C-alpha positions in Angstrom: -17.9 -22.4 -4.9 -19.2 -19.1 -6.3 -22.5 -18.8 -8.1 -22.9 -17.8 -11.6 -23.9 -13.9 -11.6 -23.6 -10.7 -13.5 -20.0 -9.2 -15.0 -20.3 -5.9 -13.8 -18.4 -3.1 -15.4 -16.1 -0.8 -13.2 -15.7 -3.2 -10.5 -12.3 -3.1 -8.5 -12.6 -6.8 -7.0 -15.4 -8.9 -8.9 -15.1 -12.4 -7.4 -14.3 -14.8 -10.1 -12.8 -17.9 -8.5 -12.4 -19.4 -5.1 -9.5 -21.8 -4.1 -8.9 -23.8 -1.1 -5.1 -24.7 -0.9 -4.5 -27.3 1.8 -1.0 -29.1 2.7 -1.9 -32.8 3.6 1.5 -34.5 4.3 2.5 -32.5 7.4 5.5 -30.4 5.8 5.0 -26.9 4.8 4.9 -25.6 1.3 5.6 -22.4 -0.4 3.3 -21.3 -3.0 5.0 -19.1 -5.7 2.9 -18.9 -8.9 -0.7 -19.3 -10.1 -1.5 -19.1 -13.8 -5.1 -18.1 -13.9 -6.8 -19.1 -17.5 -9.5 -16.9 -18.9 -12.6 -18.2 -21.0 -15.9 -16.9 -22.3 -17.2 -14.8 -25.3 -16.0 -11.7 -24.1 -12.7 -10.2 -24.6 -10.9 -10.9 -21.5 -7.8 -8.7 -22.0 -9.7 -5.5 -22.7 -12.7 -6.1 -20.5 -10.7 -7.0 -17.4 -8.1 -4.6 -16.5 -6.3 -6.8 -13.9 -6.7 -9.9 -12.2 -6.4 -10.0 -8.6 -5.4 -12.7 -6.0 -6.2 -12.3 -2.2 -5.9 -14.3 0.9 -9.9 -14.7 1.9 -9.4 -14.8 5.9 -13.0 -15.1 6.5 -13.8 -17.6 3.6 -16.8 -15.7 2.6 -16.0 -15.5 -1.3 -15.8 -11.7 -1.1 -13.1 -8.9 -0.5 -13.6 -7.8 3.0 -11.3 -5.5 5.5 -9.8 -8.7 7.0 -8.6 -10.2 3.6 -5.0 -9.5 2.4 -4.4 -8.5 -1.4 -1.4 -10.4 -2.5 -0.6 -9.7 -6.1 -2.2 -8.7 -9.6 -1.7 -9.2 -13.3 -3.4 -8.7 -16.5 -4.7 -11.4 -18.9 -2.0 -11.5 -21.9 -4.6 -12.2 -24.4 -8.3 -13.2 -25.1 -8.7 -16.5 -23.5 -5.2 -16.0 -22.3 -3.4 -16.4 -19.0 -2.8 -14.1 -16.1 0.3 -15.0 -14.1 0.3 -14.2 -10.4 4.0 -14.7 -9.4 6.1 -13.8 -6.6 3.6 -14.9 -4.2 6.0 -16.5 -1.7 3.2 -17.9 0.3 4.0 -20.6 2.9 1.3 -22.7 4.1 2.4 -24.7 7.2 2.2 -28.5 7.5 -1.5 -29.8 7.8 -2.9 -26.2 7.4 -5.0 -24.5 4.5 -5.3 -21.1 3.0 -8.6 -19.9 1.3 -7.8 -17.7 -1.8 -9.9 -15.6 -3.8 -9.5 -14.5 -7.4 -11.1 -11.4 -8.5 -11.5 -9.5 -11.7 -10.8 -5.4 -11.7 -13.2 -4.8 -14.7 -12.8 -2.0 -17.2 -15.7 0.6 -18.0 -18.6 -0.6 -19.6 -18.0 0.1 -23.4 -15.3 -2.7 -23.1 -18.0 -5.4 -23.0 -21.5 -5.7 -24.4 -24.7 -7.5 -22.9 -24.7 -11.2 -23.2 -21.0 -11.8 -23.5 -19.6 -14.2 -20.8 -16.4 -14.3 -18.7 -14.8 -17.0 -16.3 -11.6 -18.0 -14.7 -10.0 -21.2 -13.9 -6.9 -22.9 -12.8 -5.6 -25.8 -14.9 -3.4 -28.7 -14.0 0.2 -27.2 -14.5 -1.0 -23.7 -13.4 0.8 -24.0 -9.9 4.4 -23.3 -8.9 5.3 -24.8 -5.4 7.8 -26.2 -3.7 8.5 -28.1 -0.2 9.8 -25.7 2.0 12.4 -28.1 3.7 13.7 -29.8 0.7 12.8 -27.5 -2.1 11.4 -30.1 -4.1 8.7 -29.0 -6.6 5.3 -30.0 -5.5 2.6 -31.3 -7.8 -0.9 -30.2 -6.7 -4.0 -32.6 -6.8 -7.5 -31.6 -7.5 -6.8 -29.5 -10.5 -8.4 -28.1 -12.7 -10.7 -25.8 -10.9 -13.3 -23.5 -12.5 -15.0 -20.5 -11.4 -18.6 -19.6 -12.4 -19.6 -17.9 -15.7 -20.2 -14.2 -15.3 -22.5 -12.8 -17.9 -22.9 -9.0 -18.7 -26.3 -8.1 -18.2 -28.6 -5.8 -20.3 -28.0 -2.0 -20.0 -31.3 -0.7 -19.4 -32.8 2.9 -18.3 -36.2 2.7 -16.5 -38.1 5.8 -16.6 -41.2 6.3 -14.2 -43.3 9.3 -12.9 -41.5 10.9 -10.1 -42.9 11.1 -6.4 -43.2 15.0 -7.0 -45.0 15.0 -10.4 -48.3 17.1 -10.0 -51.3 14.5 -9.7 -54.1 17.1 -10.0 -55.2 20.2 -12.2 -52.9 22.9 -11.6 -53.3 26.7 -12.1 -51.0 28.0 -14.7 -50.1 31.7 -14.7 -48.9 34.1 -17.4 -45.3 35.2 -17.2 -44.7 32.1 -14.9 -40.9 31.1 -15.6 -40.8 27.6 -13.7 -44.3 25.9 -13.6 -43.6 22.3 -12.8 -45.4 20.1 -15.3 -43.7 16.7 -14.9 -41.3 14.9 -12.7 -39.5 11.7 -14.0 -37.6 9.3 -12.2 -34.6 7.6 -14.0 -32.9 4.4 -13.0 -30.4 2.2 -14.5 -29.5 -1.5 -14.0 -26.4 -3.1 -12.6 -24.9 -3.1 -15.8 -23.0 0.3 -15.5 -23.8 3.8 -16.1 -26.2 4.9 -18.9 -25.8 8.3 -20.6 -29.0 10.5 -21.6 -28.8 12.3 -24.7 -32.3 13.6 -25.2 -35.8 13.7 -24.0 -38.8 14.2 -26.5 -41.8 15.5 -24.4 -45.4 15.5 -26.2 -47.9 18.3 -25.5 -51.7 17.9 -25.0 -54.6 19.9 -23.8 -56.6 23.0 -25.0 -53.8 25.4 -24.5 -51.9 26.5 -27.8 -48.7 25.1 -26.7 -46.6 26.6 -29.5 -47.8 29.9 -28.8 -48.5 30.1 -25.2 -45.4 28.1 -24.1 -42.3 29.9 -24.7 -39.9 27.2 -23.5 -39.7 24.0 -21.8 -37.1 23.7 -19.2 -35.2 20.7 -17.8 -33.9 20.7 -14.2 -31.9 18.0 -12.2 -34.0 17.8 -9.1 -31.3 16.7 -6.7 -33.6 16.5 -3.6 -36.6 14.9 -5.5 -39.1 17.3 -4.1 
């Protein structure tokens, strides 16, 4: 099973539920529809754009290049249902398929730290038939539930950059680009953070207001 983890915004295929579908009577079955149920404190229909279904060919619980995307659908409401229909997936007699349900999540503003999300497949959430007779199949082993995914805190870590001056530096008049401080900014896994302003405090024997014409801020792309 998947482990509890963070609910990440702007994720195309965030793993939410693993399924092992196995035929045990020796006759092939056709899987037509899965109805995935949502739960948690977050607003599923706005924080999750789509629920996707994949054949997890390597059974690793992640979407990889060898896996096959089947279909996708949105949740119809908060704590609602995503109907993954038209699958037409045949499982041969005595064979099995590993399936993976993922979330295509919305931008960070659609969820707040601490909110939780999860997916499950309830009894009655599967439409399947025996391919030879066309008779409906009632799966056993349901319900199954995925882990709780929690929106982590959004933080901005500020530290002194590696290029920041560490020793006394001579300051010359009419110098238009004298480096005085380097900053390193890093965000958490919860998504992008918008930096609106920085307040810089001056100190020292220099008359800052008279001798410093302006303070500039540069995005140091190469960190030097």
